[in-house]
Structures are given as structure tokens and as C-alpha cells.
C-alpha positions as CSV (number, residue, x, y, z in Angstrom):
1,M,-14.8,-18.6,32.9
2,Q,-12.6,-17.5,30.8
3,V,-13.5,-14.0,29.1
4,N,-11.5,-12.4,26.1
5,F,-11.7,-8.7,24.7
6,Y,-11.2,-8.6,21.0
7,L,-9.5,-5.1,20.6
8,L,-10.7,-3.0,17.5
9,D,-8.3,-1.2,15.5
10,E,-10.3,1.8,13.5
11,T,-8.3,1.5,10.5
12,A,-9.4,-1.8,10.1
13,P,-8.3,-4.0,6.5
14,Q,-11.5,-3.6,4.1
15,N,-13.2,-6.6,3.8
16,E,-17.1,-7.9,2.2
17,L,-18.0,-7.0,5.7
18,S,-17.4,-3.6,5.3
19,T,-20.4,-1.4,5.5
20,V,-21.2,-3.0,8.7
21,P,-19.2,-2.9,11.9
22,A,-16.6,-4.1,13.1
23,H,-17.3,-5.8,16.1
24,F,-19.7,-7.5,13.8
25,A,-17.9,-8.5,10.4
26,L,-15.1,-9.7,13.2
27,A,-18.5,-11.8,15.1
28,C,-19.2,-13.7,11.9
29,Q,-15.7,-14.8,11.8
30,L,-16.0,-15.6,15.0
31,C,-18.5,-17.9,15.4
32,A,-17.5,-19.7,12.1
33,D,-14.3,-20.4,14.0
34,L,-16.2,-21.6,16.8
35,Y,-18.8,-23.9,14.3
36,R,-16.0,-25.5,13.0
37,A,-14.6,-25.9,16.7
38,K,-18.0,-27.5,17.6
39,Q,-19.0,-25.2,19.7
40,R,-23.2,-24.3,20.5
41,V,-22.8,-20.5,20.4
42,F,-24.6,-18.0,21.9
43,V,-24.6,-14.8,20.8
44,Y,-26.5,-11.7,22.7
45,T,-28.1,-8.6,21.4
46,A,-29.6,-5.3,22.5
47,D,-33.0,-6.1,20.7
48,Q,-35.4,-7.6,18.2
49,Q,-33.4,-5.9,15.2
50,Q,-30.1,-6.1,16.3
51,A,-30.6,-10.2,16.7
52,E,-31.8,-9.5,13.6
53,A,-29.8,-8.1,11.8
54,F,-27.3,-9.7,12.8
55,D,-28.5,-12.5,11.8
56,E,-29.0,-11.0,8.2
57,L,-25.6,-11.2,8.7
58,L,-24.6,-14.7,9.3
59,W,-26.5,-15.5,6.0
60,Q,-24.7,-12.6,3.8
61,F,-21.1,-14.1,5.5
62,D,-18.1,-16.5,3.0
63,A,-20.4,-19.5,1.8
64,E,-17.4,-21.3,2.0
65,R,-17.7,-21.1,5.5
66,F,-21.7,-21.4,6.3
67,V,-22.3,-21.2,10.2
68,P,-26.2,-22.8,10.8
69,H,-28.0,-20.3,12.4
70,N,-31.1,-19.1,14.1
71,L,-33.0,-16.1,16.1
72,S,-33.8,-17.8,19.7
73,G,-37.0,-20.1,19.0
74,E,-36.8,-20.8,15.4
75,G,-35.5,-23.2,13.5
76,P,-34.3,-26.9,15.2
77,R,-35.7,-28.2,18.1
78,Y,-32.8,-27.9,20.2
79,G,-31.7,-24.7,17.8
80,A,-29.2,-24.7,15.4
81,P,-25.5,-24.7,16.8
82,V,-24.8,-20.9,17.0
83,E,-28.2,-19.2,18.3
84,I,-29.2,-14.9,17.6
85,S,-30.9,-13.4,20.4
86,W,-31.5,-10.1,22.6
87,Q,-33.2,-12.2,25.3
88,A,-31.4,-15.4,28.1
89,P,-30.8,-18.5,26.4
90,R,-33.1,-21.4,27.3
91,Q,-30.4,-23.7,25.8
92,N,-26.9,-24.4,27.2
93,R,-24.5,-23.1,25.7
94,H,-20.3,-23.3,25.5
95,V,-20.0,-19.5,24.1
96,L,-22.0,-16.5,24.9
97,V,-20.4,-14.3,22.2
98,N,-22.2,-10.0,23.5
99,L,-23.2,-7.8,21.5
100,A,-24.9,-5.5,23.7
101,D,-23.1,-2.7,26.0
102,T,-24.0,-3.7,28.5
103,V,-23.0,-7.2,30.9
104,P,-26.0,-9.9,30.7
105,A,-27.2,-10.9,33.7
106,F,-27.1,-14.7,32.8
107,A,-23.6,-14.6,31.4
108,N,-22.7,-16.7,34.6
109,R,-23.6,-19.6,32.5
110,F,-21.1,-19.8,29.9
111,N,-17.5,-21.0,30.1
112,Q,-17.0,-19.0,27.5
113,I,-17.5,-15.0,26.5
114,I,-16.6,-13.2,23.8
115,E,-16.8,-9.0,24.1
116,F,-15.6,-6.1,22.0
117,V,-13.3,-3.1,22.3
118,P,-14.5,-1.0,18.9
119,A,-12.6,1.8,17.7
120,D,-16.4,4.6,18.4
121,A,-15.0,6.0,22.2
122,Q,-18.5,6.3,23.5
123,L,-18.9,2.3,22.1
124,K,-14.9,1.5,24.5
125,A,-16.3,3.4,27.4
126,Q,-19.3,1.2,27.5
127,A,-17.2,-2.4,26.7
128,R,-14.6,-1.3,30.1
129,E,-17.5,-0.9,32.4
130,R,-18.0,-4.4,30.7
131,F,-14.3,-5.2,32.2
132,K,-14.5,-3.7,35.4
133,H,-18.1,-5.9,35.6
134,Y,-15.4,-8.9,35.3
135,R,-13.5,-8.0,37.5
136,Q,-15.7,-7.2,39.9
137,L,-17.6,-10.3,39.5
138,G,-13.7,-12.2,40.6
139,V,-12.4,-13.1,36.4
140,T,-9.1,-11.6,34.8
141,P,-10.7,-10.8,31.6
142,Q,-8.4,-11.2,28.7
143,T,-7.5,-9.2,25.7
144,V,-7.2,-10.3,22.1
145,N,-5.5,-7.3,19.0
146,A,-7.8,-8.6,16.9
147,N,-6.2,-7.1,14.1
């Protein structure tokens, strides 16, 4: 299992998604990149409201980089290449993009996990706890500067 923590800077460049949290905007970009790399992605959120908000963000994302996606239980039988849910995935996926504040119990089902370290102090503290959790699982997470 490979775990990457993307470090976000408070002075992240402004873009068309600047009104949304920086880690959500980055998650949209990563989903687009992963889709182009033919990876099946599961985006895990804290709750239904967050899942619906992220689904809406992907619809508004760069039209040139459209990402086929759906909320769990919607869309084609085996789901779109990017599936979004606040519940455990029904299908096997390669990559987990975690937007929740805890490590999901099913994280070990994925080959690659993407986590975020937002600039906000409380969110950063939650990310540190997730980092420790992965270390306790015997995984050495990598950090990636997102800027």
C-alpha cells in the first residue's frame, strides 16, 4: 500500500475553484489525472452532504478535463471510473482519495491512498493523526508538496 499526503499551503494560487477548500480543488485535479491514467478511484467523504458537494465540484471542473463520476449506487452497473461516497465501496478500486478526517476501516483494500494536509490548524492536526495511524499499520506515508 502506498500512501501520499499532499501538503497544502495557505497561499495556494487562486483558480476557478478558489471558493472551495484547497484540498477539494486538488482532489478534483488528482481525480482528472488518475482518470487519464486509467485508474479506478474511490473518493471517500465524511458524510452525504460532503459527497454531494464533491460530486457537484467535479461537474463544475475544467470541461477540457471531464471526469466521469457518480455517487455510489448511481450511474452504470459497475460505477463510473470515479465513485464518490461516505460509505464503504461496493466495487474494488485501485485508488482511495480520502476527504474524511479519519482513516476509513476499509483503507487496506486499496493499492494507493491519497490524503491531504490542509493549512487550517485543526485539519492539519487531524492529518497528523491519520499519518500516525498509517505508521501503526506498518506503512510509511510519503509527503508531497502540492504547490
